[in-house]
N, C-alpha and C positions, 0 to 999 in steps of 0.2 A: 830393271826393277824399280818399282815406285818408291820414292822417298817418304819418310814420315811414318807416323803411326798408323798401322793398317786397321781397317774396320774388322770387327768381329763377324762371325758367321750368323746369318739370320736364324731365328728359331724355326724348326721344322713345322710343316703343316701350313694350311691356308686359313688365315683368320676370316671370320665373318663380321661384317660391319652392319649396324642397323641404325635406323633413325634418319629423318629427313636431312638434317644438315651434314652429318658425316658421309651419308651416301651421295648426296649431291656433290660434295667436295671431291669424293673419290672419283665420281664420273667425270669431273672437270679436270682431273689431274692426268696429264699425258704420260707421267711416269708410272701410273698405277695400272697393273695388269688385272683386269676384272674378268673372272671366270664365269660367273653366273649371277643373275639378278632374279629375286623373287619379289613379288609385290601385289597388292590389291589393285583392281582396275582403277579405282579412284586415285591411289598414290601414284601409279604409273602414267596416268593421263598427262600428256603434254611433255613427258620427259624425252630428251634426245638421247637415245641409247644406240651405240654402234650396233649395226645389224649383225656383226660377227659374234656378239655376246648373246648367249642363250637367255631368254626371259621366260619366266614361269609365272603365270597368274595364280594367286593363291588367296585364300581367306585368312582372316586375322588369326584364328585358332591354329591354322597350319603354320603360319609364320612364327607363332609363339613356340612351336616345337623345334624351330631351327635355331633358337637363341636361348640364353639362360633364362630361368624362370623369372617372370615379371619384367623382363627387359622391355623398355619403351620403344618398340620397333617402328611405330607410326606407319605401318603398312609397307615398309621397305626393308629388305635384307639383301646383302650382296656377299658373295665369296670372292676373295681376292688373293693374289700372290703378295707376299711382304714386299715392301718398297726396296729398290736397289740399295746396296751398300754405298756409303759415302765415305771418302777418305778425309781424315782430319786436315791433311795439308791442302786438300782442294777448298775446304771451308775457309781455312786461314787465308788462302789467296783471295777469296771473295771479300774478305775484311780488310785487305791491305789499304784501301783508300777511303775507308769510312770508320766511324767511331762506334759502330753498333756492338753492343756487349754480347759476350758469350755466357751461357748458363751451363754449369756442370753439376750433376747430381751424384753424390757419393752414397750409393746403395739405397736409394729411395725405391721401394719395391711395389708400392700401391699403385695400380694402374690409374685410379681416379686422381691421385695426386699428380702423377706424371702428366696425365692429360690436361689437368687444370693448369699446370705449370707451362705446358706447351701453349695453351691459349693466352696466358699472360705474356709469355715470351714474344709471341706474334704480335700481340696488342701494343707492346712497348718497343717493338722494332729490334728484337735481339737477332743476332746473326745465326744462331743455331743452338741446339741442345746437345750435350755430351753426356753419355751415361756409360757405365761398365756393363759388359754384356751379361756376366753371370749373376749380377745382383741388381737387375732392373727388369721390369715386365716387358714381355714381347708385345708386338702389335696385337690388338684385340678390339673387340666391339666395345667393351667397357672403356678402354683408353681412348678410342676414337670418339665415343659419345661424350666424354669428359672434355676432350680437346675441341669439340664443336667445329670440326673442319681444319683445325690447325695441324693435325697430323699429316695432312696432304700438302701442306705449304712450308712449314718450318723444317729446315734441315735437322735430321736427328742422326747423330753420329754415335755408334756403339763401339767402344774401344775395349781391348783386352786389358789394359793396365792404365789406371787413372794417373798414377804418378808419372809415367813416361809421357802421357798425353799433356799433363800439366807443364812438364819441361818443354815440350814442343810449343805449347801456347806461350810460355815465357819468351822463348826464342823469337816468336812472332811479334813481341812488343806489348804483350798484355800484362796488366797489373792484376795479379791474382789475389782476390779477397775471399777468405774463408769466413763464412757466417757461423758464429757459435755463441751461445748465450753467455759464456763466462769470459769473453774477450774483454780487455781493459779499455778499448776504445770503441766509440760508436761508428756506425757505417758512414755517417756524414763526415766524421773526421778522417776516415780511411779512404775516401773515394779517389783523391788525387786528380790528375789531369790526363793520365794515360788511358789507352783503351782498357776496358775492364773485362775480367772473367769472374763471374760470381759463382762461388762454389758452396753448394748447399748440402748439408748432411741429412741423414735419415732421422725420422722423428724419435726413434728409440735410442739409438747410439750416437746420433750427431755425426760430426766429422771425425773420421778415424784419425789417429795420431800421425800415421804415415802421410795421409792427405794433407794434414795441417802443416807438416814440414815442407811440403811442396807448394805452399801458398806464400806470397810476399808479405801478407799481413792478415791478421784475424780481426774481425769486427763483430759487433752485436747490434741488434735493433734496440732502440731506447723504449722498451715496453715497460708498463707499470709493474711494480712488485705484486700486484694483485693477480697477475697471470703468470704462470710458470713459463710458458712457451706458446708459440703460435704453430699452428699447422704449417708444414713446409711449403705447401702451395701458396698460402697466404703470405708467409715470410718472403718467398721469392717474388711475388707481385709487388710487395712494398720495396724490396731491394731494387727491382727493375724500375720502379717509379723514381727512386732516389737517383739512380744512374741516369735516367732520362732527363731529370730536371736539375742536375748538378751545375750546369754552366750558368743557369739563370738564378742560382741560389745566392 
């Protein structure tokens, strides 16, 4: 039996991904099982698509009926299987010999926010993203679009219980910082020198009390009193930048 916190089950159904960058990233991902490709002749020209994948030529209006209203498909739509599950323990093994941070989301449900966070996490060299299965969005075209290719590259671990996952992260040597606006210390003061796990709460409720008790410390971003809070994707990008530059500070 595998040790560590098991991954949750993937959401049922096959997501459809649209737009040039998300589709090209999916086609380039050896771990992505692509079931069908739709596209205009112009968009499909020059693409290297495995001959085993069915390809359907379609006009723009036809593609529009395959995706949500007004979705910017850019002439390309694909139907895929969800990505394979990843064990948290396997991700932590990948981080044994480096200082790459982890990002954990506590019930962030907006796919646009999660996708934007993935993009920032990849940009700042994060090891992976951890979410809870029941209170986070499944793979979708909207999420993939916001991630702009990061969905296919950044490891995304869905766990059943965040508290147990935080305990496993601590055992692996990570300093767990929970970001909350009412914390007494700023993020810069809380960073320390250990490997970091940045724990972000939802916009509505923030970090839940139980999640806070499983963090090593709580911290806030030093934003102006003129703004009540930042969007969680913006706050995560700032926190990742602080983590990436702390040694030179």
